[in-house]
Structure formats: C-alpha cells, structure tokens
C-alpha positions in Angstrom: -47.7 -43.7 -40.7 -47.0 -41.1 -38.5 -46.8 -39.3 -40.8 -50.3 -39.1 -41.9 -51.6 -39.6 -38.9 -49.9 -36.2 -38.2 -51.3 -34.3 -41.1 -54.6 -35.6 -40.1 -54.6 -33.9 -36.9 -53.7 -31.2 -38.7 -56.5 -30.9 -40.9 -59.2 -31.5 -38.2 -57.6 -29.1 -35.8 -57.5 -26.3 -38.8 -60.9 -27.4 -40.3 -63.0 -28.6 -38.0 -65.9 -28.9 -40.2 -64.8 -28.9 -43.7 -67.1 -31.4 -44.2 -70.2 -30.0 -43.9 -68.7 -26.5 -45.9 -68.3 -28.8 -48.9 -71.5 -29.5 -48.7 -73.5 -26.1 -48.8 -74.7 -26.9 -52.2 -76.5 -30.2 -51.4 -77.9 -28.7 -48.5 -79.7 -26.2 -50.6 -81.7 -28.9 -52.0 -83.1 -30.0 -48.6 -85.9 -27.8 -48.2 -89.2 -27.4 -47.0 -91.4 -24.2 -48.5 -94.9 -24.4 -46.7 -97.6 -22.1 -48.3 -100.3 -20.2 -45.9 -103.1 -21.2 -48.6 -106.5 -20.2 -48.6 -107.6 -24.2 -48.0 -105.4 -24.4 -44.7 -106.7 -21.0 -43.0 -110.5 -21.8 -43.3 -109.2 -25.0 -41.5 -110.1 -24.6 -37.6 -106.5 -23.4 -36.1 -105.9 -26.9 -33.9 -106.1 -28.7 -36.8 -103.9 -26.2 -39.0 -101.3 -26.9 -36.6 -101.3 -30.6 -37.2 -101.6 -30.5 -40.6 -98.2 -27.8 -40.5 -96.7 -30.5 -39.1 -97.5 -33.1 -41.1 -96.4 -31.3 -43.5 -93.1 -31.0 -42.5 -92.9 -34.4 -41.8 -93.3 -35.6 -45.8 -90.3 -32.8 -46.7 -86.8 -33.7 -47.8 -85.6 -31.4 -45.2 -87.1 -33.7 -42.3 -85.9 -36.9 -44.0 -82.7 -35.5 -43.8 -83.0 -34.4 -39.8 -84.0 -38.4 -39.5 -81.3 -39.5 -41.3 -79.0 -37.9 -39.4 -80.0 -38.4 -36.1 -80.2 -42.4 -37.2 -76.1 -41.5 -38.1 -75.4 -39.7 -34.7 -76.7 -42.5 -33.1 -74.8 -45.1 -34.8 -71.4 -42.7 -34.4 -72.2 -42.6 -30.5 -72.0 -46.5 -30.3 -68.7 -46.2 -32.3 -67.5 -44.1 -30.2 -68.4 -45.5 -26.5 -67.1 -48.6 -28.1 -63.6 -46.5 -28.8 -63.9 -45.6 -25.7 -64.0 -48.8 -23.8 -61.1 -50.2 -26.0 -58.8 -47.8 -24.9 -59.4 -48.7 -21.6 -56.8 -51.9 -22.2 -54.8 -50.7 -25.6 -51.4 -50.1 -25.0 -48.3 -48.6 -27.3 -48.9 -48.4 -30.6 -52.8 -49.3 -30.7 -53.4 -46.9 -27.9 -52.6 -44.5 -30.7 -54.4 -46.0 -33.4 -57.6 -46.0 -30.4 -57.2 -42.5 -30.2 -56.6 -41.7 -33.4 -60.0 -43.5 -34.6 -61.9 -41.6 -31.7 -60.9 -38.7 -32.5 -62.1 -38.9 -35.8 -65.6 -40.7 -34.8 -65.5 -37.1 -32.8 -65.2 -35.0 -35.8 -67.4 -37.0 -37.7 -70.5 -36.2 -34.9 -69.8 -32.5 -34.6 -70.0 -32.0 -38.2 -73.9 -34.1 -38.1 -74.8 -32.3 -35.1 -73.7 -29.0 -36.8 -75.6 -29.9 -39.5 -78.6 -31.0 -37.8 -79.3 -28.2 -35.9 -78.8 -25.8 -38.9 -81.8 -27.7 -40.8 -84.0 -27.3 -37.5 -83.3 -24.2 -37.0 -84.5 -23.5 -40.8 -87.5 -25.3 -40.2 -88.2 -23.4 -37.3 -87.6 -20.5 -39.2 -90.2 -21.5 -42.1 -92.9 -22.3 -39.6 -92.2 -19.0 -37.8 -93.1 -17.6 -40.8 -95.5 -19.9 -41.9 -97.5 -19.1 -38.5 -97.3 -15.3 -38.6 -98.3 -15.3 -42.4 -101.6 -17.0 -41.5 -101.7 -14.5 -38.4 -102.0 -11.7 -40.3 -104.2 -13.6 -42.7 -107.0 -14.5 -40.4 -106.7 -11.5 -38.5 -107.6 -9.3 -41.6 -110.3 -11.6 -42.5 -112.0 -11.2 -39.2 -111.5 -7.6 -39.3 -113.1 -7.4 -42.9 -115.8 -9.3 -41.7 -116.8 -7.9 -38.4 -116.9 -4.7 -40.1 -118.8 -5.8 -43.2 -122.8 -4.5 -43.1 -123.4 -8.1 -44.3 -122.0 -9.1 -41.2 -123.9 -7.4 -39.1 -127.1 -8.2 -41.2 -125.8 -11.7 -40.6 -125.7 -11.1 -36.4 -129.3 -9.3 -36.4 -131.0 -12.2 -38.2 -129.0 -14.5 -36.1 -130.4 -12.9 -32.6 -134.2 -13.1 -34.2 -133.7 -16.7 -35.6 -132.6 -17.5 -31.6 -135.7 -15.5 -30.5 -137.8 -17.7 -32.9 -136.7 -20.9 -31.8 -137.2 -20.2 -28.3 -140.8 -19.3 -29.0 -141.3 -22.1 -31.0 -139.7 -24.6 -28.3 -142.0 -23.4 -26.1 -145.3 -23.8 -28.1 -144.1 -27.4 -29.1 -143.0 -28.3 -25.4 -146.6 -27.1 -24.4 -148.4 -29.4 -27.5 -145.7 -32.6 -26.2 -146.3 -32.5 -22.6 -149.9 -30.4 -21.4 -151.5 -29.8 -24.9 -152.9 -33.8 -24.2 -154.5 -35.4 -21.6 -153.4 -38.0 -23.1 -150.4 -39.0 -25.3 -151.3 -39.4 -29.0 -149.2 -40.5 -31.6 -148.0 -37.0 -33.0 -146.7 -36.1 -29.8 -144.6 -39.3 -28.7 -143.0 -39.3 -32.2 -142.4 -35.5 -32.1 -140.7 -36.2 -28.3 -138.0 -38.9 -29.8 -137.9 -36.1 -32.9 -136.6 -33.8 -30.8 -134.6 -35.7 -28.1 -132.3 -37.0 -31.3 -132.0 -33.7 -32.7 -130.5 -32.2 -29.4 -128.1 -35.3 -29.3 -127.3 -34.5 -32.7 -126.0 -30.9 -31.6 -124.2 -31.8 -28.6 -122.3 -34.0 -30.9 -121.6 -31.4 -33.4 -120.9 -29.0 -30.9 -118.8 -31.5 -29.2 -116.7 -32.8 -32.3 -113.2 -32.2 -32.9 -113.6 -30.2 -36.1 -115.7 -28.1 -34.5 -114.0 -27.4 -31.2 -112.8 -23.8 -30.3 -108.9 -23.8 -30.0 -107.5 -24.6 -25.9 -105.1 -23.5 -23.8 -104.9 -25.7 -20.4 -108.2 -25.9 -20.5 -109.5 -22.7 -21.6 -111.2 -21.9 -24.9 -109.0 -19.3 -26.5 -109.6 -17.2 -30.4 -107.9 -18.8 -33.1 -105.0 -15.3 -33.0 -104.1 -16.4 -29.0 -103.5 -19.9 -30.6 -101.8 -18.5 -32.9 -99.5 -16.1 -30.7 -98.8 -19.0 -28.3 -97.4 -21.1 -31.4 -95.0 -18.6 -31.8 -93.8 -18.7 -28.6 -93.1 -22.0 -29.3 -90.9 -22.1 -31.4 -89.2 -19.4 -30.2 -88.8 -21.4 -27.3 -87.3 -24.2 -29.5 -85.1 -21.4 -31.3 -83.1 -20.4 -27.2 -82.9 -24.4 -26.9 -81.2 -24.5 -30.0 -79.2 -21.4 -29.4 -78.0 -23.8 -26.1 -77.2 -26.9 -28.2 -74.8 -24.8 -30.3 -73.1 -23.5 -27.6 -72.6 -27.0 -26.0 -71.5 -27.8 -29.8 -68.7 -25.1 -30.1 -67.2 -26.6 -26.7 -67.0 -30.1 -27.8 -65.2 -28.5 -30.7 -63.1 -26.7 -28.7 -62.6 -30.2 -26.6 -61.8 -31.9 -29.9 -59.1 -29.6 -31.3 -57.3 -29.8 -28.3 -57.4 -33.4 -28.2 -56.1 -33.4 -31.6 -53.0 -30.9 -30.8 -52.3 -33.0 -27.5 -52.1 -35.8 -29.6 -49.9 -34.3 -32.2 -47.7 -33.4 -29.5 -47.3 -36.7 -28.4 -46.3 -38.5 -31.8 -43.9 -35.8 -32.1 -42.1 -35.7 -29.5 -42.9 -38.6 -27.2 -45.6 -39.4 -24.6 -43.4 -37.8 -21.7 -45.4 -35.5 -19.6 -46.0 -32.0 -21.6 -44.2 -30.1 -19.2 -40.8 -28.0 -20.1 -37.3 -29.6 -18.2 -35.5 -26.7 -17.4 -31.2 -28.0 -16.7 -30.1 -27.1 -13.4 -27.6 -24.8 -13.3 -25.0 -24.6 -10.1 -25.4 -21.0 -9.2 -22.8 -19.0 -7.7 -23.2 -18.4 -4.4 -23.5 -21.7 -3.3 -19.8 -22.2 -3.8 -18.7 -18.8 -3.3 -17.7 -20.3 0.5 -15.0 -22.0 -1.4 -13.3 -18.9 -2.3 -13.2 -17.1 0.8 
C-alpha cells in the first residue's frame, strides 16, 4: 500500500494536469459557434446582447461549464469534510486522509483549469462576434448616410414634419376655436387625437424601440457595442488573475505531495538534516599541555 501511495505522489507532482491534457480531443467538441447574421444585426443592439447570451446558454460549451461548476462544488465539499477528519486522524489513518485530500485537490485543479479554458474560449468567441457585428453596423450606417436615397428620405421626412405641424394647428383650431358649441365631429376628433398621442408615446417608450443606454445616457449602437467589448476585456483580465491563482494552488499541492512522499519514505520526524556532533581537537588540547 505504501509503495502505491509513493507512486501516486510521483505521478501527482510530475503530471498534475494529465487528466485535462489527455481529453483535448473530447473538449474540442465542446464548442459554441455564434454567427453575426443579418437577422441578428437588424435587432436593437441591446436585444442583440440578450440574444447572444441566450445562444451561449443553449450551447454545449455552456452545458459543460455548468456541469464543471457542479462537480467543483461537490469536490470542495469533499475537501472540507476530509480537512475536518484530518484533525482527529492518527498514524495510518492520517496518511490515508492526507492521501485522499491530495487526490481531491488535484481533481479540483483539473476541473478549474478546464473551466477557465472554456470560459476564455467563450469570451474570445464573444469578442470576435461583437467585432463582426460592430464592423457590419458601421459599414451599413456609412452606406445609408452616403447614399442619395438617404438624403432624399431625410428631405421627405423634414417636409412631412412641417406638413403635420401645419395640419395639427388647423385641427386644433377646428376643435377648440372653430365652433361656438361642441359638435360630434369635434368631440370624436379630439378623442381620436388623444388616443393617437397615447399610442405614439407607447411606441416611443417600447423596449424594442428604445435607444441603447449606458448609465442612463442614450448612446449609438456602435458606442454600446464598444462598451460590450470593454466588458469582455475586463472579464478576460479577471480570468488571467484566476489563472495566476490556479498556478499557485497547483504549486502548493505539489509541495504537499513532495512532503508526504518524503515522510512516507523516511518517517514523520522533522524534515531537518541532523548532523553528528564531532569533538573539536581544540577542546582537548589542554590535556596535552
């Protein structure tokens, strides 16, 4: 049994993430491939963000991340239980408990490494998607604003606005001042006008028709997408920090394994070199005088 544990510790310290590297082929199937389609780009930009998140949550990659999170939580609970048992363990049981704890720690680090790898891939994919959407919207807007048709539509819009303003003034005169007494026409017209204004306000305030906002300020679609890209970069920075934490945690597990291997091979005494005391000739020189 002791030999088996020593072999395990050697494998643990030499190949701490062998389980992850041996399944690269399987992980390549855990993917997410969103597309910046024309249908997606036609949506309001704040709806695009929700649609992208929805698409990711339905992907095999998101499913795998969720399963890893559950397995990591289960492993953490096992580590906590083993840690509590260590305080009461003695002799052979102590070695068994430490051995089991190191196994769980190594398993947790494998899961954490795979989790971070998938999350980095998801963020890189999302970043590429937002960049493609931003490029297409920018090109589309430049095409629209530079075309003769756009300029014509703008002129028609301004003319229509002036006409509607004049009609509104005439209608208000008919409703409010054109008659000494209220007529059925005036009453019905005023009611319809009120309902029309209510519907217009409802349309302008509808979520699907709202301009994107950041911190309560309306922004363009391009500005909103640039903020999404900044958010993705921030998440990537946090993952880089988590990667550093992972490397330190793995180093501690390797040191614990080395210490346990030494203790099983040479005993549980303090890991200090004990040098034999040697009598110095100077201490007995007086006897020869």
